[in-house]
Biopython code that builds the backbone (N, CA, C, O; Angstrom):
import numpy as np
from Bio.PDB.StructureBuilder import StructureBuilder

atoms = [
    (1, "MET", "N", (-2.478, -6.238, -29.947)),
    (1, "MET", "CA", (-2.422, -6.992, -29.038)),
    (1, "MET", "C", (-3.407, -8.430, -28.672)),
    (1, "MET", "O", (-3.735, -8.743, -29.817)),
    (2, "THR", "N", (-3.739, -8.960, -28.203)),
    (2, "THR", "CA", (-5.168, -9.858, -27.886)),
    (2, "THR", "C", (-5.103, -9.606, -26.433)),
    (2, "THR", "O", (-4.146, -9.047, -25.899)),
    (3, "VAL", "N", (-6.343, -10.115, -25.690)),
    (3, "VAL", "CA", (-6.497, -10.107, -24.377)),
    (3, "VAL", "C", (-5.999, -11.248, -23.776)),
    (3, "VAL", "O", (-6.074, -11.290, -22.548)),
    (4, "ALA", "N", (-5.402, -12.385, -24.488)),
    (4, "ALA", "CA", (-4.433, -13.303, -23.443)),
    (4, "ALA", "C", (-2.966, -12.504, -23.246)),
    (4, "ALA", "O", (-2.510, -12.139, -22.163)),
    (5, "LEU", "N", (-2.222, -12.291, -24.814)),
    (5, "LEU", "CA", (-0.968, -11.687, -24.376)),
    (5, "LEU", "C", (-1.306, -10.616, -22.976)),
    (5, "LEU", "O", (-0.655, -10.872, -21.962)),
    (6, "SER", "N", (-2.430, -9.286, -22.903)),
    (6, "SER", "CA", (-1.968, -8.944, -22.097)),
    (6, "SER", "C", (-1.995, -8.938, -21.099)),
    (6, "SER", "O", (-1.348, -8.289, -20.277)),
    (7, "THR", "N", (-3.293, -10.182, -20.924)),
    (7, "THR", "CA", (-3.896, -10.814, -19.143)),
    (7, "THR", "C", (-2.407, -11.083, -18.942)),
    (7, "THR", "O", (-1.732, -10.434, -18.143)),
    (8, "ALA", "N", (-1.741, -12.440, -19.991)),
    (8, "ALA", "CA", (-0.002, -12.808, -19.542)),
    (8, "ALA", "C", (0.578, -11.798, -18.805)),
    (8, "ALA", "O", (0.933, -11.800, -17.626)),
    (9, "LEU", "N", (0.635, -10.831, -19.742)),
    (9, "LEU", "CA", (1.723, -9.535, -19.249)),
    (9, "LEU", "C", (1.940, -8.718, -17.701)),
    (9, "LEU", "O", (2.805, -8.156, -17.029)),
    (10, "SER", "N", (0.297, -9.149, -17.681)),
    (10, "SER", "CA", (0.077, -8.283, -16.906)),
    (10, "SER", "C", (0.137, -8.886, -15.310)),
    (10, "SER", "O", (0.316, -8.320, -14.232)),
    (11, "GLY", "N", (-0.144, -10.574, -15.754)),
    (11, "GLY", "CA", (0.145, -11.723, -14.532)),
    (11, "GLY", "C", (1.480, -11.036, -13.838)),
    (11, "GLY", "O", (1.516, -10.474, -12.743)),
    (12, "ILE", "N", (2.568, -11.233, -14.771)),
    (12, "ILE", "CA", (4.029, -11.076, -14.885)),
    (12, "ILE", "C", (4.312, -9.945, -14.253)),
    (12, "ILE", "O", (5.152, -9.950, -13.354)),
    (13, "SER", "N", (3.750, -8.964, -14.571)),
    (13, "SER", "CA", (4.208, -7.750, -13.583)),
    (13, "SER", "C", (3.988, -8.271, -12.311)),
    (13, "SER", "O", (4.852, -8.703, -11.548)),
    (14, "SER", "N", (2.417, -8.190, -12.063)),
    (14, "SER", "CA", (1.766, -8.479, -10.708)),
    (14, "SER", "C", (2.905, -9.151, -10.144)),
    (14, "SER", "O", (3.609, -8.532, -9.346)),
    (15, "ALA", "N", (3.216, -10.510, -10.499)),
    (15, "ALA", "CA", (4.146, -11.690, -9.666)),
    (15, "ALA", "C", (5.633, -10.816, -9.755)),
    (15, "ALA", "O", (6.343, -11.194, -8.822)),
    (16, "ASN", "N", (6.216, -9.929, -10.457)),
    (16, "ASN", "CA", (7.499, -9.430, -10.297)),
    (16, "ASN", "C", (7.233, -8.255, -9.080)),
    (16, "ASN", "O", (8.184, -8.011, -8.338)),
    (17, "GLU", "N", (5.715, -7.399, -8.834)),
    (17, "GLU", "CA", (5.999, -6.584, -8.213)),
    (17, "GLU", "C", (5.594, -7.161, -6.291)),
    (17, "GLU", "O", (5.496, -6.511, -5.251)),
    (18, "ARG", "N", (5.479, -8.448, -6.562)),
    (18, "ARG", "CA", (5.000, -9.260, -5.069)),
    (18, "ARG", "C", (6.670, -9.424, -4.748)),
    (18, "ARG", "O", (7.147, -9.238, -3.629)),
    (19, "LEU", "N", (7.437, -9.798, -5.915)),
    (19, "LEU", "CA", (8.343, -10.728, -5.612)),
    (19, "LEU", "C", (9.396, -9.503, -5.165)),
    (19, "LEU", "O", (10.326, -9.751, -4.397)),
    (20, "ARG", "N", (9.118, -7.819, -5.846)),
    (20, "ARG", "CA", (10.329, -6.673, -5.260)),
    (20, "ARG", "C", (9.376, -6.492, -3.861)),
    (20, "ARG", "O", (10.191, -6.441, -2.940)),
    (21, "ALA", "N", (7.918, -6.367, -3.275)),
    (21, "ALA", "CA", (8.005, -5.709, -2.228)),
    (21, "ALA", "C", (7.929, -7.021, -1.236)),
    (21, "ALA", "O", (7.650, -6.618, -0.107)),
    (22, "SER", "N", (8.078, -8.417, -1.268)),
    (22, "SER", "CA", (8.183, -9.202, -0.694)),
    (22, "SER", "C", (10.140, -9.008, -0.516)),
    (22, "SER", "O", (10.642, -9.185, 0.593)),
    (23, "ALA", "N", (10.696, -8.779, -1.284)),
    (23, "ALA", "CA", (12.375, -8.398, -0.702)),
    (23, "ALA", "C", (12.798, -7.537, -0.403)),
    (23, "ALA", "O", (13.968, -7.348, -0.069)),
    (24, "SER", "N", (11.734, -6.634, -0.464)),
    (24, "SER", "CA", (12.375, -5.011, 0.194)),
    (24, "SER", "C", (11.965, -5.277, 1.893)),
    (24, "SER", "O", (12.560, -4.897, 2.901)),
    (25, "ASN", "N", (10.749, -6.054, 1.749)),
    (25, "ASN", "CA", (10.604, -6.166, 3.605)),
    (25, "ASN", "C", (11.985, -6.959, 4.059)),
    (25, "ASN", "O", (12.788, -6.450, 4.841)),
    (26, "ILE", "N", (12.137, -8.085, 3.552)),
    (26, "ILE", "CA", (13.586, -9.151, 3.750)),
    (26, "ILE", "C", (14.512, -8.218, 3.926)),
    (26, "ILE", "O", (15.175, -8.402, 4.947)),
    (27, "ALA", "N", (14.809, -7.252, 3.282)),
    (27, "ALA", "CA", (15.454, -6.173, 3.371)),
    (27, "ALA", "C", (15.737, -5.046, 4.191)),
    (27, "ALA", "O", (16.877, -4.599, 4.317)),
    (28, "ASN", "N", (14.662, -4.539, 4.792)),
    (28, "ASN", "CA", (14.175, -3.940, 5.823)),
    (28, "ASN", "C", (14.092, -4.123, 7.114)),
    (28, "ASN", "O", (14.035, -3.316, 8.042)),
    (29, "MET", "N", (14.089, -5.610, 7.071)),
    (29, "MET", "CA", (13.478, -6.297, 8.429)),
    (29, "MET", "C", (15.216, -6.531, 9.608)),
    (29, "MET", "O", (15.662, -7.440, 10.308)),
    (30, "ALA", "N", (15.709, -4.999, 9.193)),
    (30, "ALA", "CA", (16.940, -4.632, 10.569)),
    (30, "ALA", "C", (16.225, -3.468, 10.898)),
    (30, "ALA", "O", (16.575, -3.045, 12.000)),
    (31, "ALA", "N", (15.347, -2.784, 10.350)),
    (31, "ALA", "CA", (14.511, -1.691, 11.252)),
    (31, "ALA", "C", (13.314, -2.429, 11.860)),
    (31, "ALA", "O", (12.523, -3.135, 11.234)),
    (32, "SER", "N", (13.290, -2.072, 13.614)),
    (32, "SER", "CA", (12.536, -3.072, 14.618)),
    (32, "SER", "C", (10.867, -2.301, 14.230)),
    (32, "SER", "O", (9.787, -2.750, 14.612)),
    (33, "ASN", "N", (11.118, -0.837, 13.235)),
    (33, "ASN", "CA", (9.652, -0.134, 13.711)),
    (33, "ASN", "C", (9.026, -0.404, 12.501)),
    (33, "ASN", "O", (7.991, 0.234, 12.309)),
    (34, "GLN", "N", (9.433, -1.308, 11.490)),
    (34, "GLN", "CA", (8.977, -0.743, 9.626)),
    (34, "GLN", "C", (8.059, -1.855, 10.272)),
    (34, "GLN", "O", (8.275, -2.566, 11.253)),
    (35, "ALA", "N", (6.532, -1.767, 9.088)),
    (35, "ALA", "CA", (5.301, -2.680, 8.690)),
    (35, "ALA", "C", (5.412, -3.182, 7.563)),
    (35, "ALA", "O", (6.345, -3.142, 6.762)),
    (36, "ARG", "N", (4.669, -3.545, 7.529)),
    (36, "ARG", "CA", (5.295, -5.123, 6.205)),
    (36, "ARG", "C", (3.915, -4.498, 4.909)),
    (36, "ARG", "O", (2.723, -4.784, 5.018)),
    (37, "PRO", "N", (4.482, -3.676, 3.837)),
    (37, "PRO", "CA", (3.738, -3.454, 2.915)),
    (37, "PRO", "C", (3.018, -4.544, 1.953)),
    (37, "PRO", "O", (3.758, -5.452, 2.332)),
    (38, "SER", "N", (2.424, -4.997, 1.294)),
    (38, "SER", "CA", (2.072, -6.163, 0.981)),
    (38, "SER", "C", (1.197, -5.317, -0.243)),
    (38, "SER", "O", (0.887, -4.129, -0.319)),
    (39, "VAL", "N", (0.958, -6.423, -1.114)),
    (39, "VAL", "CA", (0.383, -6.034, -2.622)),
    (39, "VAL", "C", (-0.697, -7.434, -2.581)),
    (39, "VAL", "O", (-0.476, -8.638, -2.709)),
    (40, "GLU", "N", (-2.209, -6.477, -2.291)),
    (40, "GLU", "CA", (-2.741, -7.325, -2.341)),
    (40, "GLU", "C", (-3.706, -7.487, -4.097)),
    (40, "GLU", "O", (-3.911, -6.334, -4.478)),
    (41, "PRO", "N", (-4.094, -8.184, -4.801)),
    (41, "PRO", "CA", (-4.903, -8.383, -6.082)),
    (41, "PRO", "C", (-6.389, -7.236, -5.844)),
    (41, "PRO", "O", (-6.816, -6.418, -6.659)),
    (42, "THR", "N", (-6.907, -7.533, -4.501)),
    (42, "THR", "CA", (-8.091, -7.106, -4.380)),
    (42, "THR", "C", (-7.831, -5.626, -3.934)),
    (42, "THR", "O", (-8.642, -5.080, -4.683)),
    (43, "ASN", "N", (-7.293, -4.671, -3.276)),
    (43, "ASN", "CA", (-7.316, -3.592, -3.146)),
    (43, "ASN", "C", (-5.125, -3.171, -3.049)),
    (43, "ASN", "O", (-4.395, -3.277, -2.064)),
    (44, "VAL", "N", (-4.880, -2.875, -4.001)),
    (44, "VAL", "CA", (-4.121, -2.224, -4.378)),
    (44, "VAL", "C", (-3.802, -0.761, -3.734)),
    (44, "VAL", "O", (-2.624, -0.403, -3.748)),
    (45, "ASP", "N", (-4.662, -0.002, -3.240)),
    (45, "ASP", "CA", (-4.676, 1.353, -2.942)),
    (45, "ASP", "C", (-4.316, 1.308, -1.540)),
    (45, "ASP", "O", (-3.390, 2.034, -1.179)),
    (46, "LYS", "N", (-5.128, 0.285, -0.364)),
    (46, "LYS", "CA", (-4.785, 0.924, 1.135)),
    (46, "LYS", "C", (-4.522, -1.058, 1.072)),
    (46, "LYS", "O", (-5.429, -1.864, 0.865)),
    (47, "ALA", "N", (-2.892, -1.443, 1.342)),
    (47, "ALA", "CA", (-3.059, -2.709, 1.109)),
    (47, "ALA", "C", (-3.011, -2.923, 2.935)),
    (47, "ALA", "O", (-2.726, -1.898, 3.554)),
    (48, "PRO", "N", (-3.200, -3.826, 3.523)),
    (48, "PRO", "CA", (-3.595, -4.316, 4.897)),
    (48, "PRO", "C", (-1.879, -4.333, 5.437)),
    (48, "PRO", "O", (-1.197, -5.231, 4.943)),
    (49, "GLU", "N", (-1.196, -3.387, 6.410)),
    (49, "GLU", "CA", (0.339, -3.507, 7.231)),
    (49, "GLU", "C", (0.521, -4.222, 8.004)),
    (49, "GLU", "O", (0.215, -3.767, 9.106)),
    (50, "ARG", "N", (1.011, -5.509, 8.035)),
    (50, "ARG", "CA", (1.361, -6.647, 9.545)),
    (50, "ARG", "C", (3.056, -6.399, 9.496)),
    (50, "ARG", "O", (3.825, -5.750, 8.787)),
    (51, "GLU", "N", (3.156, -7.192, 10.522)),
    (51, "GLU", "CA", (4.116, -7.681, 11.055)),
    (51, "GLU", "C", (5.069, -8.382, 10.497)),
    (51, "GLU", "O", (4.884, -9.599, 10.471)),
    (52, "ILE", "N", (6.444, -7.796, 9.849)),
    (52, "ILE", "CA", (7.447, -8.450, 8.833)),
    (52, "ILE", "C", (7.694, -10.418, 9.533)),
    (52, "ILE", "O", (8.068, -10.705, 10.670)),
    (53, "ASN", "N", (7.471, -11.043, 8.830)),
    (53, "ASN", "CA", (7.927, -12.904, 9.263)),
    (53, "ASN", "C", (8.602, -12.951, 8.107)),
    (53, "ASN", "O", (8.275, -12.455, 7.028)),
    (54, "PRO", "N", (9.820, -13.738, 8.454)),
    (54, "PRO", "CA", (10.521, -14.116, 7.562)),
    (54, "PRO", "C", (10.131, -15.249, 7.121)),
    (54, "PRO", "O", (10.605, -15.353, 5.990)),
    (55, "ALA", "N", (9.438, -16.301, 7.416)),
    (55, "ALA", "CA", (8.765, -17.537, 6.587)),
    (55, "ALA", "C", (7.505, -16.879, 5.961)),
    (55, "ALA", "O", (7.133, -17.621, 5.052)),
    (56, "ASN", "N", (6.770, -15.899, 6.058)),
    (56, "ASN", "CA", (6.011, -15.756, 5.473)),
    (56, "ASN", "C", (6.687, -14.851, 4.166)),
    (56, "ASN", "O", (5.882, -14.522, 3.294)),
    (57, "GLU", "N", (8.023, -14.464, 4.001)),
    (57, "GLU", "CA", (8.507, -13.465, 3.215)),
    (57, "GLU", "C", (8.455, -14.746, 2.582)),
    (57, "GLU", "O", (7.548, -14.981, 1.784)),
    (58, "VAL", "N", (9.537, -15.805, 2.914)),
    (58, "VAL", "CA", (9.347, -16.943, 1.446)),
    (58, "VAL", "C", (8.498, -17.400, 1.131)),
    (58, "VAL", "O", (8.530, -17.615, -0.080)),
    (59, "VAL", "N", (7.126, -17.899, 1.878)),
    (59, "VAL", "CA", (6.577, -18.040, 1.030)),
    (59, "VAL", "C", (5.478, -17.278, 0.088)),
    (59, "VAL", "O", (4.789, -17.876, -0.739)),
    (60, "GLU", "N", (5.409, -15.744, 0.353)),
    (60, "GLU", "CA", (5.328, -15.355, -0.543)),
    (60, "GLU", "C", (6.581, -14.693, -1.962)),
    (60, "GLU", "O", (6.418, -13.935, -2.919)),
    (61, "GLN", "N", (7.588, -15.341, -1.508)),
    (61, "GLN", "CA", (8.285, -14.955, -2.742)),
    (61, "GLN", "C", (8.131, -16.305, -3.535)),
    (61, "GLN", "O", (8.265, -16.191, -4.753)),
    (62, "GLN", "N", (7.914, -17.364, -3.126)),
    (62, "GLN", "CA", (7.976, -18.692, -4.013)),
    (62, "GLN", "C", (6.466, -18.192, -4.305)),
    (62, "GLN", "O", (6.434, -17.961, -5.513)),
    (63, "ALA", "N", (5.282, -17.939, -3.772)),
    (63, "ALA", "CA", (3.776, -17.980, -4.064)),
    (63, "ALA", "C", (4.330, -16.859, -5.887)),
    (63, "ALA", "O", (3.951, -17.276, -6.981)),
    (64, "ALA", "N", (5.022, -15.814, -5.786)),
    (64, "ALA", "CA", (5.713, -15.124, -6.490)),
    (64, "ALA", "C", (5.904, -15.669, -7.987)),
    (64, "ALA", "O", (5.496, -15.540, -9.142)),
    (65, "ALA", "N", (6.769, -16.340, -7.201)),
    (65, "ALA", "CA", (8.166, -17.036, -8.778)),
    (65, "ALA", "C", (7.361, -18.211, -9.148)),
    (65, "ALA", "O", (7.649, -18.468, -10.317)),
    (66, "TYR", "N", (6.540, -18.996, -8.733)),
    (66, "TYR", "CA", (5.064, -19.715, -8.801)),
    (66, "TYR", "C", (4.017, -19.241, -10.208)),
    (66, "TYR", "O", (3.950, -19.940, -11.219)),
    (67, "ALA", "N", (3.235, -17.914, -10.033)),
    (67, "ALA", "CA", (2.941, -17.356, -10.415)),
    (67, "ALA", "C", (3.127, -16.673, -11.754)),
    (67, "ALA", "O", (2.251, -16.472, -12.595)),
    (68, "PHE", "N", (4.773, -16.257, -11.835)),
    (68, "PHE", "CA", (5.417, -15.784, -12.502)),
    (68, "PHE", "C", (5.982, -16.976, -13.617)),
    (68, "PHE", "O", (6.260, -16.678, -14.779)),
    (69, "VAL", "N", (6.071, -17.995, -13.217)),
    (69, "VAL", "CA", (6.404, -18.738, -14.260)),
    (69, "VAL", "C", (5.079, -19.280, -14.818)),
    (69, "VAL", "O", (5.153, -19.624, -15.998)),
    (70, "ALA", "N", (3.815, -19.440, -14.193)),
    (70, "ALA", "CA", (2.484, -20.079, -14.836)),
    (70, "ALA", "C", (2.227, -19.105, -16.117)),
    (70, "ALA", "O", (1.998, -19.433, -17.281)),
    (71, "ASN", "N", (2.345, -17.690, -15.490)),
    (71, "ASN", "CA", (2.151, -16.637, -16.823)),
    (71, "ASN", "C", (3.210, -16.630, -17.804)),
    (71, "ASN", "O", (3.212, -16.294, -18.988)),
    (72, "MET", "N", (4.232, -17.139, -16.941)),
    (72, "MET", "CA", (5.134, -17.175, -18.775)),
    (72, "MET", "C", (4.876, -18.581, -19.366)),
    (72, "MET", "O", (5.524, -18.772, -20.396)),
    (73, "LYS", "N", (3.671, -20.173, -18.766)),
    (73, "LYS", "CA", (3.538, -20.667, -19.696)),
    (73, "LYS", "C", (2.485, -20.549, -20.661)),
    (73, "LYS", "O", (2.246, -21.205, -21.675)),
    (74, "VAL", "N", (1.595, -19.047, -19.840)),
    (74, "VAL", "CA", (0.537, -18.726, -20.631)),
    (74, "VAL", "C", (0.908, -17.761, -22.039)),
    (74, "VAL", "O", (0.288, -17.621, -23.094)),
    (75, "LEU", "N", (1.529, -17.478, -21.803)),
    (75, "LEU", "CA", (2.302, -16.258, -23.067)),
    (75, "LEU", "C", (2.899, -16.750, -24.005)),
    (75, "LEU", "O", (2.775, -16.226, -25.112)),
    (76, "GLN", "N", (3.910, -18.170, -23.794)),
    (76, "GLN", "CA", (4.719, -19.108, -24.141)),
    (76, "GLN", "C", (3.382, -19.645, -25.127)),
    (76, "GLN", "O", (3.428, -19.177, -26.265)),
    (77, "THR", "N", (2.480, -20.344, -24.914)),
    (77, "THR", "CA", (1.191, -21.205, -25.348)),
    (77, "THR", "C", (0.554, -20.206, -25.888)),
    (77, "THR", "O", (-0.530, -20.646, -26.270)),
    (78, "GLN", "N", (0.621, -19.415, -26.057)),
    (78, "GLN", "CA", (-0.542, -18.464, -27.114)),
    (78, "GLN", "C", (0.267, -17.730, -28.100)),
    (78, "GLN", "O", (-0.232, -17.266, -29.125)),
    (79, "LEU", "N", (1.883, -17.589, -27.706)),
    (79, "LEU", "CA", (2.379, -17.396, -28.766)),
    (79, "LEU", "C", (2.524, -18.246, -29.713)),
    (79, "LEU", "O", (2.237, -17.899, -30.858)),
    (80, "ASN", "N", (3.000, -19.545, -29.451)),
    (80, "ASN", "CA", (2.636, -20.822, -29.901)),
    (80, "ASN", "C", (1.773, -21.079, -31.236)),
    (80, "ASN", "O", (2.154, -21.499, -32.329)),
    (81, "THR", "N", (0.255, -20.626, -30.725)),
    (81, "THR", "CA", (-0.534, -21.426, -30.709)),
    (81, "THR", "C", (-0.763, -19.989, -31.988)),
    (81, "THR", "O", (-1.127, -20.275, -33.129)),
    (82, "THR", "N", (-0.577, -18.969, -31.709)),
    (82, "THR", "CA", (-0.745, -17.577, -32.982)),
    (82, "THR", "C", (0.337, -18.057, -33.939)),
    (82, "THR", "O", (-0.102, -18.315, -35.059)),
    (83, "GLY", "N", (1.414, -18.207, -33.802)),
    (83, "GLY", "CA", (2.592, -18.990, -34.910)),
    (83, "GLY", "C", (1.789, -20.090, -35.299)),
    (83, "GLY", "O", (1.868, -20.222, -36.520)),
    (84, "ALA", "N", (1.151, -20.819, -34.849)),
    (84, "ALA", "CA", (0.243, -22.104, -35.644)),
    (84, "ALA", "C", (-0.422, -21.796, -36.562)),
    (84, "ALA", "O", (-0.376, -22.231, -37.713)),
    (85, "LEU", "N", (-1.215, -20.873, -36.029)),
    (85, "LEU", "CA", (-2.780, -20.021, -37.058)),
    (85, "LEU", "C", (-2.093, -20.036, -37.956)),
    (85, "LEU", "O", (-2.273, -20.764, -38.932)),
    (86, "LEU", "N", (-0.566, -18.731, -37.736)),
    (86, "LEU", "CA", (-0.265, -18.103, -38.549)),
    (86, "LEU", "C", (0.523, -18.972, -40.079)),
    (86, "LEU", "O", (0.712, -18.685, -41.261)),
    (87, "ASP", "N", (0.797, -20.162, -39.149)),
    (87, "ASP", "CA", (1.163, -21.247, -40.224)),
    (87, "ASP", "C", (0.658, -22.222, -41.535)),
    (87, "ASP", "O", (1.193, -22.712, -42.530)),
    (88, "ILE", "N", (-1.053, -22.195, -40.762)),
    (88, "ILE", "CA", (-1.741, -22.479, -41.244)),
    (88, "ILE", "C", (-2.250, -21.809, -42.550)),
    (88, "ILE", "O", (-2.544, -22.297, -43.641)),
    (89, "LYS", "N", (-2.257, -20.482, -42.068)),
    (89, "LYS", "CA", (-2.805, -19.380, -42.957)),
    (89, "LYS", "C", (-2.337, -19.255, -44.027)),
    (89, "LYS", "O", (-2.990, -19.091, -45.057)),
    (90, "ALA", "N", (-0.722, -19.334, -43.912)),
    (90, "ALA", "CA", (-0.070, -18.978, -44.854)),
    (90, "ALA", "C", (0.255, -20.621, -46.153)),
    (90, "ALA", "O", (0.905, -20.471, -47.187)),
]
sb = StructureBuilder()
sb.init_structure("model")
sb.init_model(0)
sb.init_chain("A")
sb.init_seg("    ")
for serial, (resi, resn, name, xyz) in enumerate(atoms, 1):
    if name == "N":
        sb.init_residue(resn, " ", resi, " ")
    sb.init_atom(name, np.array(xyz, "f"), 0.0, 1.0, " ", f" {name:<3s}", serial, name[0])
structure = sb.get_structure()
């Protein structure tokens, strides 16, 4: 697997985890004493905990969706490029 493929797949996984964490936060909003876990790319082990705000969660979900789509485009472009190169060599 090339570096570009693994980078795109890692980005997809990260976006998926951000979306999962945000969805979990929204689902747990009924509990008043819940702290907001978040996924930060620079510090995954100790993410800061904040109060759950629905507006922030919607923005987080949209950002995760855009990151997911962007990484899918990178993956698609890489696969198309690899296919074109194989066609040229064949």
